[in-house]
C-alpha positions as CSV (number, residue, x, y, z in Angstrom):
1,G,31.7,21.1,77.1
2,T,30.6,24.7,76.6
3,I,33.1,27.5,76.0
4,H,33.0,31.2,75.3
5,H,30.9,31.9,78.4
6,A,28.6,29.0,77.5
7,R,27.8,30.5,74.2
8,E,29.1,27.6,72.1
9,G,30.3,24.0,72.3
10,G,33.9,23.2,72.3
11,W,36.8,21.5,74.1
12,R,38.0,22.3,77.6
13,L,41.7,21.5,78.1
14,T,43.3,21.0,81.6
15,V,46.9,22.0,81.7
16,T,49.2,20.5,84.4
17,V,52.3,22.5,85.2
18,P,55.3,20.7,86.6
19,A,56.0,21.5,90.3
20,D,59.5,22.7,89.5
21,A,58.5,25.1,86.7
22,P,60.2,28.4,87.1
23,P,57.8,31.3,88.2
24,E,57.8,33.0,84.8
25,L,55.4,33.8,81.9
26,F,55.1,31.1,79.2
27,D,53.5,30.6,75.8
28,L,51.0,27.7,75.7
29,V,51.5,25.4,72.8
30,V,48.8,22.8,72.0
31,S,49.6,20.1,69.4
32,H,47.5,17.6,67.7
33,P,48.7,14.8,65.3
34,S,46.4,15.8,62.5
35,A,45.3,19.4,63.3
36,G,48.8,20.7,63.8
37,T,50.1,23.1,66.4
38,G,48.6,26.3,67.9
39,T,50.3,28.8,70.2
40,S,48.7,31.1,72.7
41,A,51.3,33.8,73.4
42,R,52.2,34.7,77.0
43,A,49.3,32.6,78.3
44,V,50.5,30.9,81.4
45,R,52.0,32.6,84.4
46,V,53.5,30.3,87.1
47,V,52.9,31.5,90.6
48,R,54.1,29.4,93.5
49,G,51.9,30.8,96.2
50,F,48.6,32.6,95.8
51,E,48.0,33.4,99.5
52,E,50.9,35.9,99.8
53,S,51.1,39.6,99.2
54,F,51.5,40.9,95.6
55,Y,51.1,44.1,93.7
56,V,49.8,45.1,90.2
57,L,50.3,48.0,87.8
58,Q,47.5,49.7,85.9
59,M,47.7,51.7,82.7
60,S,45.0,53.2,80.6
61,D,44.0,55.1,77.5
62,Q,47.1,54.4,75.4
63,H,45.2,55.0,72.2
64,V,47.8,53.3,70.0
65,V,47.5,53.9,66.3
66,G,51.2,53.7,65.1
67,T,54.6,52.3,65.8
68,T,56.8,55.4,65.9
69,A,57.1,57.9,68.7
70,T,57.9,61.3,67.4
71,Q,57.2,63.2,70.7
72,P,59.3,62.9,73.9
73,G,56.3,61.6,75.9
74,G,55.8,58.7,73.5
75,N,53.1,60.0,71.1
76,T,53.0,59.8,67.4
77,S,53.0,62.8,65.1
78,D,49.2,62.9,65.3
79,N,49.1,62.9,69.1
80,A,48.1,59.3,69.5
81,G,49.9,56.5,71.3
82,S,52.7,54.5,69.8
83,T,54.1,51.0,70.3
84,D,57.5,52.6,70.7
85,A,56.3,54.0,74.0
86,M,54.9,50.6,75.1
87,R,58.4,49.1,74.5
88,W,59.9,51.9,76.5
89,A,57.8,50.8,79.5
90,A,58.3,47.1,79.1
91,P,61.8,46.9,80.7
92,V,60.6,48.9,83.7
93,V,57.5,46.7,84.2
94,N,59.5,43.5,83.7
95,L,62.0,44.6,86.4
96,V,59.5,45.6,89.0
97,N,57.5,42.5,88.2
98,P,53.9,43.1,89.1
99,R,51.6,40.0,89.4
100,F,49.9,41.4,86.3
101,L,49.6,44.7,84.3
102,A,46.0,45.8,83.8
103,F,45.2,47.9,80.7
104,S,42.0,49.8,81.4
105,G,40.7,50.3,77.9
106,D,41.1,52.6,74.9
107,N,44.2,50.6,74.4
108,E,44.0,51.2,70.6
109,T,42.0,53.8,68.7
110,I,39.7,51.9,66.3
111,F,36.6,54.0,66.7
112,W,36.7,57.8,67.1
113,E,33.2,58.6,68.2
114,G,30.1,56.5,68.1
115,E,30.5,54.2,65.1
116,K,33.1,56.1,63.1
117,G,36.2,54.0,62.4
118,P,38.9,53.3,59.8
119,G,37.4,50.0,58.5
120,L,38.4,46.4,59.3
121,D,41.7,46.4,57.4
122,K,43.2,49.3,59.4
123,A,41.6,48.0,62.6
124,R,43.3,44.7,62.1
125,V,46.7,46.5,61.7
126,N,46.1,48.5,64.9
127,V,45.5,45.3,66.9
128,Q,48.4,43.5,65.3
129,I,51.0,46.2,66.1
130,Y,49.6,46.4,69.6
131,Q,49.9,42.6,70.1
132,A,53.5,42.7,68.8
133,A,54.3,45.4,71.4
134,L,52.8,43.3,74.2
135,A,55.4,40.6,73.4
136,S,58.0,42.9,75.1
137,F,56.3,42.4,78.5
138,R,57.3,39.4,80.6
139,V,54.4,39.8,83.0
140,P,50.8,38.9,82.3
141,T,48.8,41.7,80.6
142,I,45.0,41.9,81.0
143,A,43.1,44.2,78.7
144,A,39.8,45.7,79.5
145,L,38.1,47.2,76.4
146,G,36.8,50.7,76.0
147,N,34.7,52.7,73.6
148,H,37.7,53.4,71.3
149,D,38.6,49.7,71.2
150,L,35.1,48.3,70.3
151,G,32.9,51.2,69.3
152,W,29.6,52.4,70.7
153,G,26.2,51.3,69.5
154,T,24.7,48.5,67.5
155,S,25.6,49.2,63.9
156,D,26.8,46.4,61.6
157,T,30.3,48.0,61.7
158,V,30.5,47.8,65.5
159,K,29.0,44.2,65.5
160,G,31.4,43.1,62.8
161,W,34.4,44.5,64.5
162,R,33.6,42.9,67.8
163,L,33.5,39.5,66.2
164,E,36.7,40.3,64.3
165,Y,38.4,41.3,67.6
166,E,37.6,38.0,69.1
167,S,39.0,36.2,66.1
168,L,42.3,38.2,66.4
169,V,42.7,38.4,70.1
170,G,40.3,36.1,72.0
171,Q,37.4,36.5,74.4
172,R,36.7,40.0,75.5
173,C,35.7,39.4,79.1
174,Q,37.1,36.9,81.7
175,S,37.4,36.2,85.4
176,F,40.0,34.2,87.3
177,R,40.8,33.2,90.8
178,M,44.1,33.5,92.6
179,G,43.4,31.5,95.8
180,S,41.0,33.8,97.8
181,F,41.5,36.7,95.4
182,Y,39.0,37.1,92.5
183,V,39.4,39.3,89.4
184,L,36.7,40.2,86.9
185,N,37.7,41.9,83.7
186,N,34.5,43.4,82.2
187,E,33.6,45.2,79.0
188,W,32.0,48.6,79.2
189,T,30.3,49.3,75.9
190,L,27.9,46.4,76.3
191,N,24.7,47.5,74.5
192,G,25.7,45.9,71.2
193,E,26.0,42.5,69.6
194,L,27.4,39.8,72.0
195,P,26.9,41.8,75.2
196,Y,28.6,40.1,78.2
197,L,27.0,42.0,81.0
198,A,24.6,39.0,81.8
199,W,27.6,36.6,82.1
200,A,29.7,39.1,84.1
201,T,26.8,39.8,86.5
202,S,26.2,36.1,87.0
203,D,29.9,35.4,87.5
204,Y,30.3,38.2,90.0
205,A,27.2,37.0,91.9
206,A,28.7,33.6,92.3
207,A,32.0,35.1,93.5
208,Y,30.1,37.3,96.0
209,A,28.3,34.3,97.4
210,D,31.5,32.2,97.7
211,T,32.8,32.8,101.2
212,S,36.2,31.4,100.4
213,I,36.8,34.6,98.3
214,K,38.1,37.4,100.4
215,Y,38.8,40.1,97.8
216,R,36.9,41.1,94.6
217,L,38.6,43.3,92.0
218,L,36.8,44.7,89.0
219,L,38.6,45.9,85.9
220,Q,36.4,48.0,83.6
221,H,37.1,51.0,81.4
222,Y,34.5,53.3,83.0
223,Y,30.9,53.7,83.9
224,D,28.7,56.7,84.6
225,R,26.3,56.1,87.5
226,G,23.9,58.6,86.2
227,Y,23.9,57.7,82.5
228,T,24.8,54.0,82.5
229,P,24.1,52.7,86.0
230,G,23.4,49.2,84.7
231,W,26.7,48.8,82.8
232,T,28.6,47.3,85.7
233,P,28.2,43.8,87.0
234,V,28.7,45.0,90.6
235,P,25.4,46.0,92.3
236,D,25.5,48.6,95.0
237,S,24.0,46.1,97.4
238,K,26.9,43.7,96.9
239,P,30.0,45.9,96.5
240,C,33.4,44.7,95.4
241,Q,36.5,45.8,97.3
242,L,38.0,47.8,94.4
243,A,37.2,48.8,90.8
244,L,39.8,50.2,88.4
245,G,39.2,52.2,85.2
246,G,40.3,55.1,83.0
247,H,38.5,56.9,80.2
248,T,38.7,60.4,81.7
249,H,42.5,60.7,81.1
250,A,42.8,61.9,84.7
251,T,43.9,60.3,87.9
252,Q,40.9,60.6,90.2
253,K,38.4,58.8,92.4
254,L,35.3,58.3,90.4
255,Q,33.5,57.2,93.5
256,T,34.3,56.1,97.0
257,S,30.9,54.5,97.9
258,P,29.3,52.0,97.7
259,F,32.6,50.7,96.4
260,P,35.8,52.6,95.4
261,Y,36.2,53.2,91.7
262,L,39.6,54.6,90.9
263,L,40.8,56.0,87.6
264,V,44.3,56.5,86.2
265,G,45.5,59.2,83.8
266,T,46.4,58.5,80.3
267,A,49.5,56.4,79.6
268,Q,50.1,58.6,76.5
269,D,52.0,60.8,78.9
270,H,55.4,59.1,79.5
271,Q,53.7,55.7,80.2
272,R,51.9,56.7,83.4
273,A,50.9,53.8,85.7
274,A,49.2,53.3,89.0
275,F,50.5,50.9,91.7
276,F,48.3,48.8,93.9
277,D,49.7,46.7,96.7
278,F,47.5,43.8,97.9
279,Q,48.7,42.8,101.3
280,K,47.7,39.4,102.7
281,T,46.4,39.4,106.3
282,S,45.1,36.8,108.6
283,T,41.5,37.5,107.6
284,G,41.9,38.5,104.0
285,W,43.4,41.3,102.0
286,T,44.1,45.0,102.3
287,C,45.1,47.6,99.7
288,P,46.4,50.9,101.2
289,Q,46.1,52.7,97.8
290,T,42.4,52.3,97.8
291,T,42.2,55.4,100.1
292,T,45.4,57.2,99.2
293,H,45.2,56.9,95.4
294,A,46.4,60.1,93.7
295,E,48.9,61.5,91.2
296,G,52.4,61.5,92.8
297,V,51.3,59.1,95.5
298,N,50.8,55.8,93.8
299,V,50.6,57.1,90.2
300,F,53.8,58.0,88.3
301,P,55.2,58.0,84.7
302,L,57.4,54.9,84.2
303,V,59.7,56.7,81.8
304,G,61.1,60.2,81.1
305,D,61.5,61.8,77.8
306,W,62.2,59.4,74.9
307,G,61.9,56.4,77.2
308,A,64.5,57.1,79.9
309,A,63.6,54.4,82.4
310,K,62.6,55.4,85.9
311,V,63.6,52.0,87.2
312,G,66.5,50.3,85.4
313,V,69.3,47.7,85.6
314,T,72.8,47.6,84.3
315,Y,75.2,44.6,84.3
316,A,78.9,44.5,85.0
317,S,79.4,42.0,82.2
318,S,77.4,41.3,79.1
319,N,74.2,39.5,80.1
320,N,74.2,37.2,77.0
321,G,75.0,33.7,78.3
322,T,78.8,33.9,78.1
323,A,79.9,35.2,81.5
324,S,80.5,33.0,84.5
325,T,80.1,35.8,87.0
326,N,78.0,39.0,86.8
327,K,76.5,41.8,88.9
328,A,73.3,43.7,88.3
329,T,72.9,47.2,89.6
330,I,69.4,48.5,89.9
331,T,68.4,52.2,90.1
332,N,65.0,53.3,91.2
333,A,63.9,57.0,90.7
334,L,60.3,56.3,91.8
335,P,59.3,56.9,95.5
336,L,58.0,53.4,95.6
337,G,59.5,50.1,96.6
338,F,59.0,46.8,94.7
339,Y,59.5,43.8,97.0
340,D,59.0,41.2,94.2
341,G,61.4,42.5,91.5
342,R,63.0,40.2,89.0
343,V,66.5,40.0,87.5
344,K,67.2,37.3,84.9
345,F,70.9,36.4,84.5
346,L,71.9,34.7,81.3
347,M,75.1,32.8,82.2
348,A,77.6,30.3,80.9
349,K,76.5,26.8,81.8
350,G,77.0,26.1,85.5
351,D,75.6,26.0,88.9
352,Y,75.3,29.4,90.5
353,A,75.0,31.1,93.9
354,V,73.4,34.5,94.3
355,T,74.0,37.3,96.8
356,G,71.7,40.4,97.2
357,G,68.6,38.5,96.1
358,T,66.9,35.1,96.2
359,R,67.5,32.5,93.5
360,L,64.1,31.3,92.4
361,A,65.1,29.0,89.5
362,Q,68.0,27.8,87.5
363,Y,67.8,26.0,84.2
364,D,69.8,25.4,81.0
365,Y,69.0,26.9,77.6
366,N,70.7,27.4,74.3
367,G,70.8,23.6,73.7
368,G,72.3,23.1,77.2
369,A,75.2,25.4,76.5
370,S,74.1,28.3,78.8
371,T,72.2,28.7,82.1
372,V,69.4,31.0,83.2
373,V,69.4,32.2,86.8
374,L,66.2,33.8,87.9
375,V,66.5,36.1,90.9
376,K,64.0,37.8,93.2
377,V,65.1,41.2,94.3
378,N,63.8,43.8,96.7
379,I,63.9,47.1,94.9
380,V,63.9,49.8,97.5
């Protein structure tokens, strides 16, 4: 069939997940007797029920250029983002367990302004260290792309890098359904080679016409209604329920009508994140943060200086697959609750009961010598 938004021919694979698969995040490994094996890292998230409430986290404008944080908020010595800071945030994100973590663009700094950039070799390094840091997250991560990720304009440098990005990472835009909930992850700087606005506009139009879809969420780095009114696939006449972005490095409401477009401040400051809770109702979905969105209301740093976690867990015994009993103590310094948190106990081989949470899955690992117990917890 056709792949890459119908731009080329290829193979479409259907993956069937066993009904008893634990609700976790998995790599997808595809093997062929002559072509060998390929792995798509962190590609499949198992969710047992789509028509139930969930929440997401949003981060933006990380501007990663290096690995080492030399400033307490997580920046490098040249005031750019670091992969150290991303790894500081990962344990917090994994513990509170959003359905997904949305990065709203300028995730790396490849281009500085217009078409100025470091060249393909340094650009590859920036993406590779960013991908390595993403491996710390045990929840899905969805990356919208901004002007500093992909450049601005139609120069050969920008065109070449966009093709290189797809080779390193994968397709730059996508949409997906979670039952009656639709998500469109769109690219902002679209006036160059391989623009995806036509595809995104068509995809959104189909989703708008589908009456089984009750909520439409747009992820896009930014758009200026006065300067780039066409650079969004959502027309004013067919508004989505919510759009999330960044770019300005400030938490604000870019617009409230004809659809709310909410921005979050830069994650370079102690891994700032926005929280959005999508509550399932008898008629569809609601999100209270659509109207209350503000710094200190649903937007907070996830860590303090040098990565001190705002939400953390400690164990009474080493959580390494040797103990036959254990206790996890969770501390939450954020004025938010997380009703779908996750604790993963690594225990000696056995069959375990749980108190203080709900056992979601239990399975052996380490060659059958140890047991994982996955627990859902309500973090108040």
